[in-house]
ChimeraX commands (.cxc) that place a marker at each C-alpha (Angstrom):
marker #1 position -2.45,-80.84,-2.79 radius 0.5
marker #1 position -4.97,-79.73,-0.22 radius 0.5
marker #1 position -2.32,-79.81,2.43 radius 0.5
marker #1 position 0.02,-77.66,0.34 radius 0.5
marker #1 position -2.72,-75.11,-0.29 radius 0.5
marker #1 position -3.50,-74.97,3.43 radius 0.5
marker #1 position 0.17,-74.45,4.34 radius 0.5
marker #1 position 0.55,-71.81,1.62 radius 0.5
marker #1 position -2.51,-69.93,2.96 radius 0.5
marker #1 position -1.24,-70.16,6.53 radius 0.5
marker #1 position 2.22,-68.85,5.56 radius 0.5
marker #1 position 0.65,-66.06,3.51 radius 0.5
marker #1 position -1.56,-64.93,6.41 radius 0.5
marker #1 position 1.35,-65.12,8.82 radius 0.5
marker #1 position 3.49,-63.00,6.47 radius 0.5
marker #1 position 0.67,-60.45,6.10 radius 0.5
marker #1 position 0.35,-60.25,9.88 radius 0.5
marker #1 position 4.04,-59.50,10.39 radius 0.5
marker #1 position 4.14,-57.07,7.48 radius 0.5
marker #1 position 1.36,-54.98,9.02 radius 0.5
marker #1 position 3.20,-54.81,12.33 radius 0.5
marker #1 position 6.44,-53.91,10.63 radius 0.5
marker #1 position 4.78,-51.12,8.63 radius 0.5
marker #1 position 3.25,-49.63,11.77 radius 0.5
marker #1 position 6.66,-49.59,13.46 radius 0.5
marker #1 position 8.36,-48.06,10.41 radius 0.5
marker #1 position 6.17,-44.94,10.45 radius 0.5
marker #1 position 8.10,-42.10,12.02 radius 0.5
marker #1 position 6.39,-39.72,14.43 radius 0.5
marker #1 position 5.81,-36.20,13.13 radius 0.5
marker #1 position 8.73,-33.84,13.64 radius 0.5
marker #1 position 8.55,-30.49,15.40 radius 0.5
marker #1 position 8.96,-28.78,12.02 radius 0.5
marker #1 position 5.89,-30.57,10.64 radius 0.5
marker #1 position 3.86,-29.64,13.71 radius 0.5
marker #1 position 5.07,-26.02,13.66 radius 0.5
marker #1 position 4.31,-25.69,9.94 radius 0.5
marker #1 position 0.65,-26.26,10.78 radius 0.5
marker #1 position 0.73,-24.40,14.11 radius 0.5
marker #1 position 2.16,-21.34,12.35 radius 0.5
marker #1 position -1.07,-21.08,10.38 radius 0.5
marker #1 position -3.13,-20.87,13.58 radius 0.5
marker #1 position -3.45,-18.27,16.32 radius 0.5
marker #1 position -3.87,-19.17,19.95 radius 0.5
marker #1 position -7.58,-18.96,20.82 radius 0.5
marker #1 position -6.67,-17.89,24.38 radius 0.5
marker #1 position -3.85,-15.37,23.83 radius 0.5
marker #1 position -4.46,-12.37,21.63 radius 0.5
marker #1 position -2.46,-12.11,18.38 radius 0.5
marker #1 position -0.02,-14.91,19.24 radius 0.5
marker #1 position 0.73,-17.64,16.69 radius 0.5
marker #1 position 0.23,-21.14,18.04 radius 0.5
marker #1 position 3.77,-22.22,17.18 radius 0.5
marker #1 position 5.39,-19.68,19.55 radius 0.5
marker #1 position 2.75,-19.35,22.28 radius 0.5
marker #1 position 4.21,-20.42,25.65 radius 0.5
marker #1 position 0.94,-21.33,27.41 radius 0.5
marker #1 position 0.10,-24.86,28.49 radius 0.5
marker #1 position -3.05,-24.80,26.37 radius 0.5
marker #1 position -0.98,-24.13,23.24 radius 0.5
marker #1 position 1.42,-26.92,24.14 radius 0.5
marker #1 position -1.58,-29.23,24.40 radius 0.5
marker #1 position -2.88,-28.04,21.02 radius 0.5
marker #1 position 0.53,-28.62,19.41 radius 0.5
marker #1 position 0.48,-32.15,20.86 radius 0.5
marker #1 position -3.02,-32.56,19.47 radius 0.5
marker #1 position -1.65,-31.55,16.03 radius 0.5
marker #1 position 1.18,-34.08,16.45 radius 0.5
marker #1 position -1.35,-36.82,17.32 radius 0.5
marker #1 position -3.55,-35.96,14.36 radius 0.5
marker #1 position -0.52,-36.05,12.02 radius 0.5
marker #1 position 0.45,-39.45,13.45 radius 0.5
marker #1 position -3.09,-40.66,12.75 radius 0.5
marker #1 position -2.57,-39.72,9.12 radius 0.5
marker #1 position -4.77,-36.63,8.95 radius 0.5
marker #1 position -3.88,-34.02,6.35 radius 0.5
marker #1 position -2.99,-30.40,7.02 radius 0.5
marker #1 position -6.37,-29.22,5.72 radius 0.5
marker #1 position -8.23,-31.65,7.97 radius 0.5
marker #1 position -6.30,-30.46,11.02 radius 0.5
marker #1 position -6.89,-26.79,10.20 radius 0.5
marker #1 position -10.58,-27.49,9.63 radius 0.5
marker #1 position -10.75,-29.25,13.01 radius 0.5
marker #1 position -9.49,-26.10,14.77 radius 0.5
marker #1 position -11.81,-23.86,12.73 radius 0.5
marker #1 position -14.74,-26.08,13.66 radius 0.5
marker #1 position -13.83,-25.85,17.35 radius 0.5
marker #1 position -12.84,-22.16,17.64 radius 0.5
marker #1 position -14.09,-20.43,14.50 radius 0.5
marker #1 position -12.30,-18.52,11.72 radius 0.5
marker #1 position -10.57,-16.26,14.26 radius 0.5
marker #1 position -7.93,-18.94,14.94 radius 0.5
marker #1 position -6.69,-18.82,11.35 radius 0.5
marker #1 position -3.61,-16.68,10.72 radius 0.5
marker #1 position -4.95,-15.94,7.25 radius 0.5
marker #1 position -8.74,-15.70,7.11 radius 0.5
marker #1 position -10.38,-17.76,4.36 radius 0.5
marker #1 position -11.28,-15.74,1.26 radius 0.5
marker #1 position -15.00,-16.35,1.37 radius 0.5
marker #1 position -18.10,-14.41,2.33 radius 0.5
marker #1 position -17.53,-11.18,4.25 radius 0.5
marker #1 position -13.76,-11.86,4.53 radius 0.5
marker #1 position -13.25,-10.69,0.92 radius 0.5
marker #1 position -13.32,-7.13,2.27 radius 0.5
marker #1 position -10.08,-7.86,4.15 radius 0.5
marker #1 position -8.37,-8.65,0.86 radius 0.5
marker #1 position -9.96,-5.95,-1.31 radius 0.5
marker #1 position -10.11,-2.92,0.98 radius 0.5
marker #1 position -6.37,-2.20,1.50 radius 0.5
marker #1 position -5.48,-2.09,-2.24 radius 0.5
marker #1 position -8.51,0.09,-2.94 radius 0.5
marker #1 position -7.55,2.53,-0.16 radius 0.5
marker #1 position -3.95,2.67,-1.43 radius 0.5
marker #1 position -5.16,3.31,-4.99 radius 0.5
marker #1 position -7.52,6.11,-3.91 radius 0.5
marker #1 position -4.76,7.67,-1.77 radius 0.5
marker #1 position -2.31,7.57,-4.69 radius 0.5
marker #1 position -4.85,9.27,-6.99 radius 0.5
marker #1 position -5.53,12.01,-4.41 radius 0.5
marker #1 position -1.80,12.53,-3.83 radius 0.5
marker #1 position -1.08,12.69,-7.58 radius 0.5
marker #1 position -3.83,15.26,-8.18 radius 0.5
marker #1 position -2.75,17.36,-5.20 radius 0.5
marker #1 position 0.88,17.40,-6.30 radius 0.5
marker #1 position -0.15,18.30,-9.83 radius 0.5
marker #1 position -2.30,21.17,-8.53 radius 0.5
marker #1 position 0.46,22.47,-6.26 radius 0.5
marker #1 position 3.12,22.44,-8.98 radius 0.5
marker #1 position 1.15,24.04,-11.85 radius 0.5
marker #1 position 1.32,27.87,-11.93 radius 0.5
marker #1 position -1.91,29.66,-11.23 radius 0.5
marker #1 position -3.51,31.57,-14.09 radius 0.5
marker #1 position -4.81,35.02,-13.13 radius 0.5
marker #1 position -8.38,35.69,-14.21 radius 0.5
marker #1 position -9.16,38.54,-16.59 radius 0.5
marker #1 position -10.41,41.75,-14.98 radius 0.5
marker #1 position -8.40,41.40,-11.83 radius 0.5
marker #1 position -5.91,43.96,-10.68 radius 0.5
marker #1 position -2.77,43.20,-12.68 radius 0.5
marker #1 position 0.12,45.59,-13.11 radius 0.5
marker #1 position 0.78,46.69,-16.67 radius 0.5
marker #1 position 4.19,47.44,-18.21 radius 0.5
marker #1 position 4.36,50.87,-16.59 radius 0.5
marker #1 position 3.87,49.31,-13.18 radius 0.5
marker #1 position 0.40,50.75,-12.72 radius 0.5
marker #1 position -2.56,48.64,-11.74 radius 0.5
marker #1 position -5.18,48.31,-14.43 radius 0.5
marker #1 position -8.88,48.26,-13.54 radius 0.5
marker #1 position -8.90,47.86,-9.79 radius 0.5
marker #1 position -11.97,46.01,-8.54 radius 0.5
marker #1 position -12.81,48.02,-5.48 radius 0.5
marker #1 position -13.90,51.68,-5.62 radius 0.5
marker #1 position -12.24,52.35,-2.27 radius 0.5
marker #1 position -9.00,50.88,-3.55 radius 0.5
marker #1 position -9.08,53.03,-6.67 radius 0.5
marker #1 position -9.67,56.23,-4.61 radius 0.5
marker #1 position -6.82,55.22,-2.31 radius 0.5
marker #1 position -4.47,54.76,-5.24 radius 0.5
marker #1 position -5.47,58.18,-6.66 radius 0.5
marker #1 position -4.71,59.82,-3.31 radius 0.5
marker #1 position -1.29,58.18,-3.24 radius 0.5
marker #1 position -0.53,59.44,-6.76 radius 0.5
marker #1 position -1.49,63.00,-5.79 radius 0.5
marker #1 position 0.94,63.01,-2.88 radius 0.5
marker #1 position 3.88,62.18,-5.12 radius 0.5
marker link #1:1,2 radius 0.2
marker link #1:2,3 radius 0.2
marker link #1:3,4 radius 0.2
marker link #1:4,5 radius 0.2
marker link #1:5,6 radius 0.2
marker link #1:6,7 radius 0.2
marker link #1:7,8 radius 0.2
marker link #1:8,9 radius 0.2
marker link #1:9,10 radius 0.2
marker link #1:10,11 radius 0.2
marker link #1:11,12 radius 0.2
marker link #1:12,13 radius 0.2
marker link #1:13,14 radius 0.2
marker link #1:14,15 radius 0.2
marker link #1:15,16 radius 0.2
marker link #1:16,17 radius 0.2
marker link #1:17,18 radius 0.2
marker link #1:18,19 radius 0.2
marker link #1:19,20 radius 0.2
marker link #1:20,21 radius 0.2
marker link #1:21,22 radius 0.2
marker link #1:22,23 radius 0.2
marker link #1:23,24 radius 0.2
marker link #1:24,25 radius 0.2
marker link #1:25,26 radius 0.2
marker link #1:26,27 radius 0.2
marker link #1:27,28 radius 0.2
marker link #1:28,29 radius 0.2
marker link #1:29,30 radius 0.2
marker link #1:30,31 radius 0.2
marker link #1:31,32 radius 0.2
marker link #1:32,33 radius 0.2
marker link #1:33,34 radius 0.2
marker link #1:34,35 radius 0.2
marker link #1:35,36 radius 0.2
marker link #1:36,37 radius 0.2
marker link #1:37,38 radius 0.2
marker link #1:38,39 radius 0.2
marker link #1:39,40 radius 0.2
marker link #1:40,41 radius 0.2
marker link #1:41,42 radius 0.2
marker link #1:42,43 radius 0.2
marker link #1:43,44 radius 0.2
marker link #1:44,45 radius 0.2
marker link #1:45,46 radius 0.2
marker link #1:46,47 radius 0.2
marker link #1:47,48 radius 0.2
marker link #1:48,49 radius 0.2
marker link #1:49,50 radius 0.2
marker link #1:50,51 radius 0.2
marker link #1:51,52 radius 0.2
marker link #1:52,53 radius 0.2
marker link #1:53,54 radius 0.2
marker link #1:54,55 radius 0.2
marker link #1:55,56 radius 0.2
marker link #1:56,57 radius 0.2
marker link #1:57,58 radius 0.2
marker link #1:58,59 radius 0.2
marker link #1:59,60 radius 0.2
marker link #1:60,61 radius 0.2
marker link #1:61,62 radius 0.2
marker link #1:62,63 radius 0.2
marker link #1:63,64 radius 0.2
marker link #1:64,65 radius 0.2
marker link #1:65,66 radius 0.2
marker link #1:66,67 radius 0.2
marker link #1:67,68 radius 0.2
marker link #1:68,69 radius 0.2
marker link #1:69,70 radius 0.2
marker link #1:70,71 radius 0.2
marker link #1:71,72 radius 0.2
marker link #1:72,73 radius 0.2
marker link #1:73,74 radius 0.2
marker link #1:74,75 radius 0.2
marker link #1:75,76 radius 0.2
marker link #1:76,77 radius 0.2
marker link #1:77,78 radius 0.2
marker link #1:78,79 radius 0.2
marker link #1:79,80 radius 0.2
marker link #1:80,81 radius 0.2
marker link #1:81,82 radius 0.2
marker link #1:82,83 radius 0.2
marker link #1:83,84 radius 0.2
marker link #1:84,85 radius 0.2
marker link #1:85,86 radius 0.2
marker link #1:86,87 radius 0.2
marker link #1:87,88 radius 0.2
marker link #1:88,89 radius 0.2
marker link #1:89,90 radius 0.2
marker link #1:90,91 radius 0.2
marker link #1:91,92 radius 0.2
marker link #1:92,93 radius 0.2
marker link #1:93,94 radius 0.2
marker link #1:94,95 radius 0.2
marker link #1:95,96 radius 0.2
marker link #1:96,97 radius 0.2
marker link #1:97,98 radius 0.2
marker link #1:98,99 radius 0.2
marker link #1:99,100 radius 0.2
marker link #1:100,101 radius 0.2
marker link #1:101,102 radius 0.2
marker link #1:102,103 radius 0.2
marker link #1:103,104 radius 0.2
marker link #1:104,105 radius 0.2
marker link #1:105,106 radius 0.2
marker link #1:106,107 radius 0.2
marker link #1:107,108 radius 0.2
marker link #1:108,109 radius 0.2
marker link #1:109,110 radius 0.2
marker link #1:110,111 radius 0.2
marker link #1:111,112 radius 0.2
marker link #1:112,113 radius 0.2
marker link #1:113,114 radius 0.2
marker link #1:114,115 radius 0.2
marker link #1:115,116 radius 0.2
marker link #1:116,117 radius 0.2
marker link #1:117,118 radius 0.2
marker link #1:118,119 radius 0.2
marker link #1:119,120 radius 0.2
marker link #1:120,121 radius 0.2
marker link #1:121,122 radius 0.2
marker link #1:122,123 radius 0.2
marker link #1:123,124 radius 0.2
marker link #1:124,125 radius 0.2
marker link #1:125,126 radius 0.2
marker link #1:126,127 radius 0.2
marker link #1:127,128 radius 0.2
marker link #1:128,129 radius 0.2
marker link #1:129,130 radius 0.2
marker link #1:130,131 radius 0.2
marker link #1:131,132 radius 0.2
marker link #1:132,133 radius 0.2
marker link #1:133,134 radius 0.2
marker link #1:134,135 radius 0.2
marker link #1:135,136 radius 0.2
marker link #1:136,137 radius 0.2
marker link #1:137,138 radius 0.2
marker link #1:138,139 radius 0.2
marker link #1:139,140 radius 0.2
marker link #1:140,141 radius 0.2
marker link #1:141,142 radius 0.2
marker link #1:142,143 radius 0.2
marker link #1:143,144 radius 0.2
marker link #1:144,145 radius 0.2
marker link #1:145,146 radius 0.2
marker link #1:146,147 radius 0.2
marker link #1:147,148 radius 0.2
marker link #1:148,149 radius 0.2
marker link #1:149,150 radius 0.2
marker link #1:150,151 radius 0.2
marker link #1:151,152 radius 0.2
marker link #1:152,153 radius 0.2
marker link #1:153,154 radius 0.2
marker link #1:154,155 radius 0.2
marker link #1:155,156 radius 0.2
marker link #1:156,157 radius 0.2
marker link #1:157,158 radius 0.2
marker link #1:158,159 radius 0.2
marker link #1:159,160 radius 0.2
marker link #1:160,161 radius 0.2
marker link #1:161,162 radius 0.2
marker link #1:162,163 radius 0.2
marker link #1:163,164 radius 0.2
marker link #1:164,165 radius 0.2
view
């Protein structure tokens, strides 16, 4: 009985040893699409405004290989992104995290658009409504004569013109 138990344990350990090796060989290396899906979310820390997935520099190729290695090690997308943020700061992120001072980036454009739309609406409304003439201003009556001119000089001038006719 003891011998059978010893053989069973030996066979079980041997099977576990080969299973571990087989599982390690079955894991496929990360594809270019998987690497580029993460690299697309990062900007090259060396080049200005260039996404990591399309940057042609050697440094970016090395960083893409670093992403590939981290994926092969089993790290998640968030862990890889956090690794790059820890090394280079928030500026490497294609989309800044919505925390702290970065909220302004998300709130300011809609607020500016809303204020611009309100100003445009009010301006168009003001331009399209007819202007009302205030009482007491020089308005022509039915006979075509001006009633109550404001300026004394203007009234004398109009009287002189009437005398010449």
